[in-house]
N, C-alpha and C positions, 0 to 999 in steps of 0.2 A: 706140726705141719698143718693141722686144722686151724690153728691160730693164724698162721700166715695166709691161708686161703681166705679166711673170714676177713682179715685185714685188707687183703687185695680186693675182695668183693666190695668191701665198704668204701675203699678209695675209688673204685670204678663207679660205684653208685653216686658217690659225692661228685665225681667228675661229670657224670651224666647230668646230675641235678644242676651243677654250675653251668654246664653247656646249655641245658634247657633254659635256665634262668637268663643266660646271656642272650639266647635267641628271643625269649619272651620280651626281655627289656629292650633289645634292639628293635623288635617288631613294634613294641609300644611307641618307642621314639619315632620310628619311621611313620607309624600311623598318625602320631601327633603332627609330624612335619607334613604328611600328605593331607591331613585334615585342614591344616593352615593354608596350604597351597590351593586345596579344593575350595576353601572359603573365599580366598581372593579371586579364584577363577569364576566362582558362582556370582560374586558381586559384580565382576566385570561383565559377565554375560547378561545379568539382569539389567545393568546399566545400558548395555548395548541394545537390548531389546526395548527398553524404555525410550531410548533415543530414536529407534526406528519407529516406534509407535507415535512419538511426538511429531516426527517429520511427516508421517502419514496424515495425522489428524490436522496439523496446522501447516500443511504444504502451501495453502493459499497465502498465509501470512508470510512464509519464507519467500514466495514469489514476489509479493508486494515489497517486502523489505529489500530484496535484491534490486528491484527497480529503483527504490529510493536511494540506496547506497550508490548504485551505478550513476544516478543523476548527480549526486553530490561530488563524486570522485571525478567524473569525466567532464562535467559542464565547464569548469574553469579552463580546460585544455582544448575541448572540442565541442562546439555548439552551433546552432544555426547562425545565419548572417546577422550581425548586430549593426544597426544603422544609426548614424548621428546626422540629423538633418535640422535645418533651421525651420521649425514648424510654423513660425509666424510669417515667414516670407515665401511660402510655397505658392505656386501659381494657382489662382482661383479660376483660371480659364477652364471651362468644362471640357472633360475628356471626350475624345471622339466616340468612345464606347464606355458605358458604365457597366463594368463587370461586377462590381460590388453593389448590391441592392441598397438604396438609400432608405434603410429601415432602422429604427432605433428601439432598443429593448431596455426596459427597466423592470425589476422584479421586487415585489414586497409581499412576503408571505407571513402567515401567522397572525397573532393578535394585533401587531403593529399595522397591518393592512386596514384594520377597521378605524384606527385613529392614527394616521401617519404623523411623525414629527414634522412640525412646520418647516424646519430647516431642510428636511429631505424633499418636501414638496417644492420648496423654493429652488433647490438644486435641480430637480427634474425640470421644472418650468423654465429655468435659464437655458437648459439644453434644447428644449422644444422651441423656444422663441428664436434662438440663434439658427435653428435648422428647421424652420417652418415649411420650407419647400421640400422636405424629405417626403418620400412616398407614404410612410406610415410611422406612427409613434405608438409602440405597444406598451401597455402597463399590465404586467402579469401578477395576478393574485392567486389565492388558493383555488378559486372557482374556475377561472378560465385556464389556469395551468393544468388542472386535472382534466378538463375537457380536451385540451391540446394533446396531452399524453395519451388519453383514451383513444383519440381519433388517429393519431399518427405513430405512437410508440407504446401501444398497450402492453407489450411484453415487459416494459420497464416499471409498470405501476407498482408491482409487488415490492420491488427494491426501493422505489421512491417513498412508499409509505413506511418502509422499515427503518428509514433514517431516524436517528434519535434526536436530531437537532434541526431547527429550521434552516440554519445556515448550510447544512449539507444538502437539503432539498433545493435551495436557491442556487448553490454551486452546480449541482448536477443539471438543473433545468436550463441554465444558460447555454450549455453545450448543445442541447437538443434544439433550442431556439435558433441558434446561429447555424446549426447544421441544416435545419429545415428552411428557414427564411433568409439566412445570410444577413449582412448589415453590421451594425455596431451594438455591442452590449456595454452598458455603463452602470456601475453601482449607484445606488440612490444618494450616496453622500459625495458624489462628484459634481461640483458646481462648474458649469462650462464658462470659461472666460473668453474663448475665441471660437470662431467657426472652424469646423473640421473639413470643410470643402476642399481645401488645398491638400490635406492628407489623403482624402479619398481619391482625388485626381492623381496624386503621386502614385498611389497603389494601383489604380486602374491602368496607368501607363506602363506598369511592370508586368502585366499579364495579357493574355489573349483569350479568345472565346473558349478554348479547350484547356485552359489552365486554371489554377487556383492560387489564391493569395490569403495569407493569414498574418495578422500583426497583433502583437501584444507588447506590453512594457516589461522591461527587465526587472526582476525582483532581486532582493538581497537575501542570502549570499549567492544563490543559484536559481535558475529557472525563470519563470515568467509570472506576472500577476494576472489573475483572471478577472480583475475588477474593471478592466478596459480592454476589449478585444474587438477587432474588425476582421470580417471573414467573408469570402464568397460562399455561396450555397454549396452544401454537400462536400465541404472540404474533407479530404481523407483523414486529416489529423483528428478532426472532430468525430469522424466515424470510428476511429481507433479508440478514442476516449469513451464514447458512449457504449462501445462493445465491451469495454473492460470495467465499467462502473460496478457491475455486479460482483466481479472478482475482487475489486478493491473495497467493497463495502464490508469492512471488518473493523473490529475493535482493537486498537493498538495501545490500550490502557491509558495513555496520556490523552486528555481531551483535545488539546491543540493538534497533536500528531494525528489523531483519528480523523479530525476534520480536514486538515490540509492534504492528507494522503488519500482518504476515501473518495473525496470529490473536489477538494480545493485546488489551489494553485500547484501543489506538488503532484497531484494526480495527472494534470495535463502536461506538466514539465517532464514527468517520467515517460509519458508516451512520446514526447518529442525526442528524448534521448534514445528510446528503444526503436524508433522508426526513422532512421537517418536518411532513408530514401526519399523522405518527404521534405527534407531541409531546403530544397530549392524553391518551395512554395511557402516558407515560413520566414518571417522577419521579426527581429526583436529590437524594439526601440530602446537604444542605449542612452547612457548619460544619467548621472545622478540627479540632474535637474528634472528628469522626466519620471522618476520613481514616485509612486503614489502611496507609499506606506506611511501611516500616521498622519498627523495634521500637517499639511504642507501645501505649497503652491507650486504648480508646474506651469510651463508656458501655455498649456491648454486648459488646465483645471485648477480648481481650489478644492483640495481634499479635506473634508471635515473630519475624517478619521474617527467617527463615532464608535464603531465596533459594538453597537448595541446587541447585535444578534449573538455575539459570543457569550452573553449572559446565560445562554441555555447550555453552555458547555458542560456544566456539572451534571446534566441529565445522563451523560454517558456512564458515569460511575454507578448510577442506579440500576443499570442493566448491562452486565458483561456476559453476553451469551457465548462468546468464543466460537460461535458458529457450529457448536456440536449438535444442538437441537435440529439444525437444518441439514445435518449430515448423519442422520441415524444409521443409514445403510453403511456409510464409510466407517462410522464408529464401530459398528458391530463386526465388520470385516477386520478392522484393525485389531480389535480385542482377540478375535479368533487367531489371527496371525501371531500375535504376541504369545498366546498360550501355546501354540504349536512350537514356536521357537524355544520357549522355556522347556517344554517337554523334550524336544530333541537334544538340548544341551544337557539336561539331567540324565538322559539315556547314555550320552557319551561319558558323563561323569561316573555313572554307575558301572559301566563296562570297565573303565579303568580301575575302579575300586575292586571289582570282582577279580580281575587279573592279578592285582596285588595280593589279595588274600590267598589265591591259588598258589602263587609263587612262594609265599611264606610257608604254606603247608608243606610243599615239596621239600623245602630246605630243612624243615623240622624232621621230616621222615628220613 
């Protein structure tokens, strides 16, 4: 009888041990599975937090790139009025009212202004000679450009001096000059072949005293070129451009992309697409024969296409600030937000883990 009782007790103990082992092994397996799932969840949450942090830190870049993509996608389907006109046979009869100031602007900054290439001086002189009756011919260098900005747009000087290349400074300056003085801007490497009086008269006839007009040449594949622009004073498009130059003053890693987006032709093209209410005052000179990219002849100009300023492009790679230094407050706030999000996610994870352990203990009891 004692033997049977001992045997029964032994079997019960063995069964209990097996049951305990089963629960232990089952708990271990579930813990491993939970650990794996928690690992995946943590990685996802960390990635999500990093994504939020990147968006906060580089929100300016995303805004600029959105404008860039929007311009490329929408321009082929919807853009300001493109005109095709016979530039050499326009009427030279003076308009009844000259709404566009007869002022010509050329810019030459940096070391080249001390000893300009002979071909550039020849190009500029050709335009001055053909338009000797213009009210004023401006030649902008580092000295008088700085004075002009100090006097009229002092708030922009910090951004202007922060540009890493001369071409960015020249690109930005032309918008301010046309906004303040009006008239025509021409790159130094544009040699004038014919008078522009007919084109000025044509544009004057399309506006009135309380209206504006802006003309630029179509660029490839989208947008306009900023090497040849005609505008009335205080044109709202130019106002939009100069208001956004500080926002677009960012490094986009690629030198050419940084130049054309920060202040170059894409900068003004983006603003054209983002401000469709201004399209009734914007004209784009269409036709492949009028494009001024590279070495080419157009009905009005001979484009030397020197591109010398772009030799400074490699300077951008020497300093990639990413705008973090200028955004210390934003950076600090972003880091704090990131830490809080991680903390909250880990609290949620720990609560789930604690609930699981309590559940397993109840089952074992």
